[in-house]
C-alpha positions as CSV (number, residue, x, y, z in Angstrom):
1,X,0.0,0.0,0.0
2,X,2.8,2.4,0.9
3,X,4.6,1.7,-2.3
4,X,1.5,2.5,-4.4
5,X,1.0,5.7,-2.5
6,X,4.6,6.7,-3.0
7,X,4.3,5.9,-6.7
8,X,1.1,8.0,-7.1
9,X,2.6,11.0,-5.2
10,X,5.8,10.7,-7.1
11,X,3.9,10.7,-10.4
12,X,1.8,13.7,-9.3
13,X,4.8,15.7,-8.3
14,X,6.7,14.9,-11.5
15,X,3.6,15.9,-13.5
16,X,3.2,19.2,-11.7
17,X,6.9,19.9,-12.2
18,X,6.4,19.3,-15.9
19,X,3.4,21.6,-15.9
20,X,5.5,24.4,-14.3
21,X,8.2,23.9,-16.9
22,X,5.7,24.0,-19.8
23,X,4.0,27.1,-18.2
24,X,7.4,28.9,-18.0
25,X,8.1,28.1,-21.7
26,X,4.7,29.2,-22.8
27,X,5.0,32.4,-20.9
28,X,7.7,33.4,-23.4
29,X,5.2,32.9,-26.3
30,X,1.9,33.8,-24.6
31,X,1.2,36.5,-27.2
32,X,1.5,33.8,-29.9
33,X,-1.3,31.9,-31.5
34,X,-4.7,31.2,-30.0
35,X,-3.9,27.6,-28.9
36,X,-0.7,28.8,-27.1
37,X,-2.7,31.5,-25.3
38,X,-5.4,29.1,-24.3
39,X,-3.0,26.4,-23.0
40,X,-1.1,29.1,-21.1
41,X,-4.3,30.5,-19.6
42,X,-5.4,27.0,-18.3
43,X,-1.9,26.3,-16.9
44,X,-1.8,29.7,-15.3
45,X,-4.9,28.9,-13.3
46,X,-3.2,25.8,-12.0
47,X,0.4,26.9,-11.6
48,X,0.3,30.7,-10.7
49,X,-1.2,30.3,-7.2
50,X,1.7,28.1,-6.2
51,X,4.4,30.1,-7.9
52,X,2.9,33.4,-6.6
53,X,3.7,32.2,-3.0
54,X,7.4,32.6,-3.9
55,X,7.0,35.9,-5.9
56,X,6.1,37.5,-2.6
57,X,9.6,36.8,-1.3
58,X,11.6,36.8,-4.6
59,X,10.5,39.6,-6.9
60,X,11.6,39.5,-10.6
61,X,15.2,40.8,-10.9
62,X,16.4,42.5,-14.1
63,X,13.4,41.2,-16.0
64,X,14.0,37.6,-14.9
65,X,11.5,35.8,-12.7
66,X,13.3,33.2,-10.5
67,X,10.1,32.2,-8.6
68,X,9.2,29.2,-10.8
69,X,12.8,27.8,-10.3
70,X,12.5,28.3,-6.5
71,X,9.0,26.7,-6.6
72,X,10.4,23.7,-8.4
73,X,13.2,23.3,-5.9
74,X,10.9,23.6,-2.9
75,X,8.4,21.1,-4.4
76,X,11.2,18.6,-4.9
77,X,12.6,19.1,-1.4
78,X,9.2,18.8,0.3
79,X,8.2,15.8,-1.8
80,X,11.5,14.1,-0.9
81,X,10.9,14.7,2.8
82,X,7.3,13.3,2.5
83,X,8.6,10.2,0.6
84,X,11.2,9.6,3.3
85,X,8.5,9.7,6.0
86,X,6.4,7.2,4.1
87,X,9.2,4.7,3.6
C-alpha cells in the first residue's frame, strides 16, 4: 500500500513539475497563437497560485523571474521529505 502511495505521489509531483516547466516556456510565447494563449491560460490557473507564493519573497530581478525555479526546488525538497517519511 505504501509503495503504491509513493508511486502516485511521485507521479503527481513529477507531472506538476512538468506543468510548471511548460508554463514557463509558454510564458515566453503567450502572445502567440490562439492555442498557445489558451493552454497558457489554463496552466496559469493551476500553476500561478503556487508560484505566486514565492513571488512575494523573490520579486523579478532584471526582468528575470526566478520564482518558478524556486517553486520547483521547494516542491522537490518537500516531496523528498514526504517520501522519506512514508518509507
